[in-house]
N, C-alpha and C positions, 0 to 999 in steps of 0.2 A: 596850129597845135604841132602839125608835122615838122614844120619848119624849125620849131622850137627844140623838139625831140633830136632832130638832125644836129642841130647845133650843140646841144648837150653831149650827145654821142662824140662828135667830133672832138670837142674839148677833153673828153674823158680819154678818148683814143691818144690824142697828142700828149697827154699827162702820162698815160702808160707807156708810150714810146719813149717819153723823156725818162721815166724811172728805169726802164729796161737798158736805156743806153747808159745810164749812170752805173748801173750794176754791172754792166759788160766792161765799162771802163775800169771800175774799181778791181773786177776779176784780173784784167789785163794787167794792171799794175801789181797786184798781189803775185801773179805769175812771174813778173819780172824780179820782184824782191825775193820770191822762193828761189829762183835760180841764182840769183847773188848769194843768199845765205847758205845755199847748199854745198858752196866751196869752203866754208868756214870750218876748220878742223881745231881739236883741241882746244875748245872755249872752256873760259874759266868759271862761266855760269851760263844757264839758259837764257838769262836777261840780255845777252849779247845778241841772241838772234830773233828778238821778238819784232813782230810787226802785226799790224791790226788791219784786216779787210772787213770781215763780218763777226769776228770775236769781239766781245765786250773789251778786253784787254788785250795784251800782245801775244795771245796764245796761237793764232794763225801761224806767226813765224816759228814759234817753238815746234809745233807739230810738222811744219814743212822741213824743219832741219832734222827731225828725228826721221822722216821719211826717207830722207837723203842718206842717213846713217844706216838704216834698217831696211834695204831696198826689197828684202823677201818677206815683208809683212803681209799677211792676209789683207785684202782690200775690203775689209768690212768693219763697220762700226756701229756702236749703240750709244745713244746720249739720253740722258734723263734730264728732265726739267727744262725743256727747250722754249717755253712759252709759244710764241708764233713764229719762231726761228728767225726773226729779223736779226737779233745778235746770238751767234752760237758758235762754239768752238768747231764745230763739224761742217757748216754750212760752205765754208771755203774749200774743205776737203771734198765736199760733194761736187761743186762746180768745177774745181780746178783739177782734182785728180780723178772724178768720176768714181768715188768709191760708193759702194752699195752699203745702205744704213736703215736703222730703225731708230726713230726719234719719238719720244713720249713726253706728255705734260698732262697735269691734272684737269686743265681747262679744256673741255669740249670746244668752246668757241675759239680758243687760240689755235687749236689744231685745224679747225675748220678753216681759218684764215690762211694758214699755211698751205691746206690743200688747194686753195684758189689761186695761189701764186702763179704767174704766167710761166714760170720755167719749171714747175713742180713735174710735168710730165716727162721731162727731158731726162730725168734720173731715176734710178732704181731706189727710191726713198718711200719708206714705209712710215707713216705718221699716225699714231694712235693716242687716244686719251686714257690715261690710267692713273689711279692714285695708288702709288707704288708701296706695298707693305713687305714685312719679312715673308708672309705667308702666300703671297701671289706672285712675287718677282721672278722666280724660277720658272713657273710655268709660261709667264709671258715671253721671257727670253728664249725658252725652249722650242715654243711654238714658232718663233720667227727664224732663230738661228739653225734649228734642225741638224743639230751636230756639227755645223759648219765652223771653223776656226775663226776667231775675232782678232782683229788688228788693234781695235781701240775701243775702250770703255770709257765714258766721261758720266761721273755721277754729281748732279748740281741740284739738289732739291731742297736747299735751304732748311734743314732739319735732321731727318733721319739718315744723313749720309753715310755715317759710319756703320749703322745697323744694316743698312741695304747692302753695303758691299761685304759685310759679315756674312749675310743671309746668301749671297750668290755661291753657288756650288757647281752650277750647270756649264760654266765657260771658264776659259782660262785665257783672257785677253793677253796680247804681247805688251800694250802700253795701257796703263790705267790713269785717268785724271780724276782727283778727288777734291772737292772744294773743302777748304778747312777754314776755321774761324781764328784769325790771328788775335782777336781780344782774348782769347784763352791762354795766351803766352806760348812759349816755346818749350817749357819744362814739363808741366803737368800732362799726363796722358789721360785726358778726360773728354766726355762727351755729352750731350744732353741725353737724359735718360729716354728709352723707346717710349714713344706714344704712337700707336697704330695711326691716328688721324692727326699727327703733328702739323701745326701752322705757325709759323715763326711769330705774326703778329697777334696771334691768338695766345700763344704761350708767354709773350711778355710784348707790351704795346710798343716798345722801342724797336723791335724786330732784331735786336741784337743777341738774344738768347736763342741760339740755333747752331747745329753742326757739332764738329769736334776739332779738338787741337791737332796740330801737325804731327805732335808726339803719339797721339792716339792712333791716327790713321796710319802712321809709320809702323806702329807696333803691330797693327792688324795686317798691314801688307807684308811684313817680314815673315808672319805666320803663314800667309798664303804664298810665299815665295817670291815677293818682290822687294825690289830695292829702290828707295827714294833717290831720284836723280836731280831733283831740284824744283824749284817753284817758279811762278812768273813774278814780275816785279811789283805787280799790284798788291800782292800778299794774299791770295785767296784761292789759288789752284796749285795743288801740288801734283808732281809728275812721279809715276812708278813704272819700272819696266821689270819683267820678269827676270829673274837672276840668270835664266839660261840665254838671254839675249843681251846681256851686259859685254861691252867691248872697252878698249882702251880709251874711246872717245865717249861712249855712252857709259858712264860711270857712276857708283854710287856716292852720295854725300851724306854728311850728318845732319841731323835735325837742326843744330844750332847754327849750322853754316847756312842751310837752306831757308830758314825761317825770315820772312818779311813782315814787319810791321805794317799794317795796312794804313793807309791815308784817306781812302775813301769815306765820306761822312754821309751815311744813308740811315742815321738813326731817325726816329719820328717821336712826336710827342702823343698823349693820350687821345688825341682828336685826329691822329694820322697824318699831321703836318711834318714836313721835314725840319729838323732842328741843327743839323750840320755841326754836330758835336766832334770834339777832339777824340783821338783814340783813348786817351786816359778818361775823358768824361764819358764816353760810351761804356768803358769798362765798369765805372762806378755805377751806372744804371743797373746793372745785372749783378752786383755785388750780393753774396749770400744766396743767390738761387742754387737750387741742387744740381750737382753734376754727378755723373756716373765715372769713377776711376777704373778704366779697363785693366790696369794692373792689379789692383786689389778686389775688384768686383763689388766695391761697397759705394753708396752715395756719400758725397761730401760737399759742404758749400763752395761756391766760387770764391 
């Protein structure tokens, strides 16, 4: 029995060492790419500086390019909706740049997995489980930030993204990244109506009825003093910089220029199975569902 336990331990140890070595290699390669893109100046689009280490799409590269253009940023971040942090826009920022951060997810189990990561102790990373609402978000942020300036905020909760940013009053980050829903198009300033316990697959089985349009989030950003500077090439993350931080290189762009039609196919059927539908087919699934127009303050069908 003892020999079997020792054998299992050795196999587990070797597996963990392999995972650790793989992640170190990824981080090293990412650092090399970060150095390379830091020299790029006057880019025509954020797409030119994308690369992926731990982000789901090319956002690691975009963030590293912004850091090179904005060297005085406070080295702190907050990210919502990180799951277990396996794929995240701030994980490379943590490991490569040693930023201090707060990450949150609604699943206690996923946050527990994050806390068990081998590298977790090496960084000043706070991981908590909260289901964020308009009523609790400021208190949660204030308790962690304690009036400290924030370099970056990323909101990705697959639902009340617009409403959560609208509710945040206690911080003014230099950079804000917000997930948008490209299915809602580039022209209408619309979002799903606020529902405190919103869940995308409960709201509609397809999972496509969630979030807000790029125009709606940009309208809100302008109200808060932010300018849209672009989106990632996947067509889901929009980047905003406080107007006081804009430069000749980090500059504002129009919604119709920044908008990217998403090609990822994450729709599901009523049994929860992936259906791999096209952009137009995914749009058709949610036609007629109620949307909140942020310009008129009224509900209207999609």
